[in-house]
N, C-alpha and C positions, 0 to 999 in steps of 0.2 A: 600826779597820777590820778588822784580823785577827780580832778576837773576833767581829765580826758575820759575817765569812766562815765562821769555824769553826761558829758556830751555824747558819748557813744550810746548810752542807754536812751537818751532822748531821741537821737537820730534813728536808731534801730526800732524802738517802740513806735515812734512817729510814722515810720514807713509801714509798719504793720497796721496801724490804726487802732481805735479804741475797742474793736471787737476781737482783737487777737493780742497775744502776749509774746514776750521774749523771756528767755532764761538769763539770769545774771552771767552765766558762762558765755553767752553770745557777746556781751560787752567786753568781758575779760579776754576772750579770744581776739576780738577786734583790736584791742589796745596792746595786749601782751604777747601776741604771737605764740611761739612755742612755750613761753613761760606763763601762760594764762592761768594755770592752777594757783600760782602764787598770788594772783590778784582777786581770787574769789571772795575773800572776806571784805576787801576794799570795794568790790562791785556790789556786794550786798549792803554795805554801809552807804554807798552812793545812792542806791535805790531807796534805802530808808530815808535819807535826807531829801531826795526828790519827792517822796511820798509825803513827808512832813510839810513840804512847800506846796502840796496840792497839785503837783505836775504829773504824777503817776499814781497808780494803784498797785499795791503788792498783793498778790493772790496766792492761795494755796488750796488746791482741790476746788477751785471756782469761787471760794469765799474771799472777800477782801479782808486783809489783815490790818490790825492797828499797827502803824509803823513804830510805835513806841513800846509795843509788847515784846516780850522775850519769846520769839518764835524760832522754830528749828525745822529742819527738813527742807525739801525742795520747794522753791517759790517761783512764781512767775511775775513779770512786770508788764503792765499795760499803760499806755498813754491815756491821760484823761481827756 
């Protein structure tokens, strides 16, 4: 499931480009359909892993977050 979420994040964020972002729920919805809410933690984990690999940035209120920090609240994902 994580691999599908990773692929979905990269595809959706890539379509938007580096000047725009997606919500982790966009990837969860694309992969999980009606059960997307159950995938939210996994989607955030997938985003964190992609950020650690340098493939995406995780942002909150426009600021780039450290993927290794303990963050909470709504985040956005943008392709690098």
